[in-house]
C-alpha positions in Angstrom: 28.1 79.1 16.1 25.0 80.5 17.9 23.3 81.5 14.9 24.2 77.6 12.6 22.9 76.1 16.2 19.6 78.8 15.6 19.3 77.4 12.0 19.4 73.8 12.2 17.1 74.3 15.4 14.6 75.8 13.0 15.3 73.1 10.0 13.9 70.3 12.0 10.8 72.9 13.4 10.4 74.1 10.1 10.3 69.4 9.5 8.1 68.8 12.1 5.7 71.3 11.8 5.3 70.7 8.0 4.9 67.0 8.0 2.2 67.3 11.1 0.4 70.0 8.7 0.5 67.6 6.0 -0.5 64.4 7.7 -3.7 66.7 9.2 -4.2 68.0 5.7 -4.3 64.4 3.8 -1.2 65.3 1.2 0.7 61.6 1.8 1.6 60.2 -2.1 -0.2 56.5 -0.5 -3.9 59.4 -0.8 -2.7 61.3 -3.4 -1.3 58.1 -5.7 -4.2 55.7 -5.2 -8.0 55.5 -6.9 -10.6 52.9 -6.9 -8.0 50.6 -9.8 -5.2 50.5 -7.3 -4.8 49.8 -4.2 -1.5 50.1 -1.7 -1.1 48.4 0.9 
C-alpha cells in the first residue's frame, strides 16, 4: 500500500513540476501554434 501511495505522490509531483517548467520555458500550445497571421484570444 505504501508503494502505491508513493507512486501517486510521485506522479503528482512530476506533473506539477513539468507544468511549471513548460510554462517557464514557453512551450504552451498557444505560443507554439500562433503566428503573426493568427490571433488566439
